[in-house]
C-alpha positions, 0 to 999 in steps of 0.5 A: 269489649269496646263500645260500638260508638268507639269502633265507629270512629277513626283516629285523627290523621293530623295527630297521627302524622304529627306524632310520627314526625315527633317520634322521628325527631326524638330519634335525632332526625330533623323533620320539617313539620307542615302538619301541625294546625297551631300557630308558632307565635307566642301567646299575647303578653297581656294574656300570660300576665293575666293568667299569672295574676289569676294564679297569684289571686288563687283564682283556681277553683270551679267557675260556673259551668257556662264560664265566668261572667266577665268573659261571657260579657266580653264575647257578647261585646266582641260578637256585636262589634265584629260580627253584628250579632247581638246576644245576652250573656246567657246565650254564651257557653265557654268550653275547653276549646272550640272542639269541645264546643262543637261536640257539645252542640252535636250532642245537643242538636243531633238525635240518632239517625239525624243527617248532618250536611258536611261540605268536603273538604272538612276538618277531620273531627267533624264526621267523627263527632257527628257519629258519636252523637248518633248522627249521619254525616252526609258529605257534600263534595266540592272541587277546585273548580267550585272553589271548594265551596258548596252552591245553593243548588247543591245545598237544596238537593242535599236537604231531606226530611232527615236533615237536622244540621248544616255545618259550615266552616269559613275560613276553612280548614283544610282548604283556606277558602272563605265564603263571601257575603254574596255566597252566604246570602245564596245559601241563606235563601235556601236555608230560609226555606227549610227549618234546619239548624246551622253550626258555623265554625268561625275559629279562623275568623281573624286569619283572612288575607288580601282584603277578604272579609269574614262574614258570620252567616247568622248576621244575614237574617234574624231567622237564621240567627235563631237557628245558628250556633256560632263556634269560635275561640282563642286558639288560632287567632291569639296563638292559645291552642294549649289554653283550651278556650272555645265558645258557642253563641246561640239561642238560649234554649240551645245554649242551656242544653249544651251547658247542661250536657257540659255540666255532666262531662267537664263542668267549667273550662279552666278558670286560669285560662278563662282569665287569660282569654278575657285579657286576649279578647279585650286587649290582645288584638294588636299582636294578631295583626302582626301574625296575619302579616307574617302569614301572608308572606309565608302563604305567598312563598309556599304557594309560588313554590307549590305551583311550580312543582310538576303534577301539583295544582294549588289554589291560593288560600284566603284564610286560615294557615293552610294550603291544600294542593291537589297532587293527583297528577303524581298518582301512579307514578314512581319514586325510586321504584315505589308506586304512588297510589294515593296521597297517603303514599305520597305523604309517607314518601315525603316524610321518609325521603324529604323529612317533611311532614304533611297530612294526606287528604283522605281524613279531610274528605279529599283523597287527591290532596295534601294539607300543608300548614304555613304556621311555621317559620319562613326558614322551615318553609324554605328548607322544607319546600327545597327538600320536597321539590328534590323528591317530587322532581325524582318522581317519574 
């Protein structure tokens, strides 16, 4: 008999779509995959060489649970230089990916029945991790008209005596929106009148466009810094998804609690990957600039094509590597006799008929939308959008 906690969670829709696309590809079908949330670029050479050196040096044993000191020191420097956040090495915890860091923080901060405020659209694993920790995700819906961002007034109304945490994700997956400093300051005014914690997921920090600035909410006020756990990692910015290195920065007692929990679950993150992450953070920023420039070109092309399609509305993403078009204008129409009742059906049609994999918005808390990743080649983007357009133009 399965546990009640496992019965409460749902499978990841992004991984499910990706698996189906790969299954079709394995059968010989050519699938253009816009569903995957990982860069198509190579890991920086300095990181790869450092990993090889670590293996050759037999740096393959357990490390301290919080991570090797050199990596934590590098993260301390990075946070001060890039984000204006001053921490000590004992306020940093290295984990097996930012997803692991998030799970650690929810298990450390959230008790049974605590409410966690979760702006929608949200990354698919947030509500499931909150539920696994015994918490209650309280969804705060946003719209294209609000820029897919919560407002101070909305936040104030949502806070109750049971609220324990606000989760912020900027740049956002799936919408690509980035909160400005002024917008974060508006939220900060409300948060300073409460005593809730903030978990700030900043994994897409370096992937911002058109002169947009990423701001860490913890940098806005000393009291907010005391109540904020900042989550980041090397997966997205350095194209190191499979290396599984994420980190958390926060108040010492919170980080110690997270480390104690991790010590009884996974222990340390992989020693070799920690050395690779150290090299990436210290020396691997130059390739990031090239990635960002390429993402801008891809985003611009995908955006211009999407807004020309009938029944499709799309906001221009300022960060991450996704577009999140509203496709509700196609609902209750038909494609070759099949009625499109929601974004799930449309995603199935696009996979079957256009051979293009996209992710329906349900799993992100936005049932009217689809998520398309432009972390793939321009050739694939052009071909995939051509095939999508043919199908969508047949909808009547």
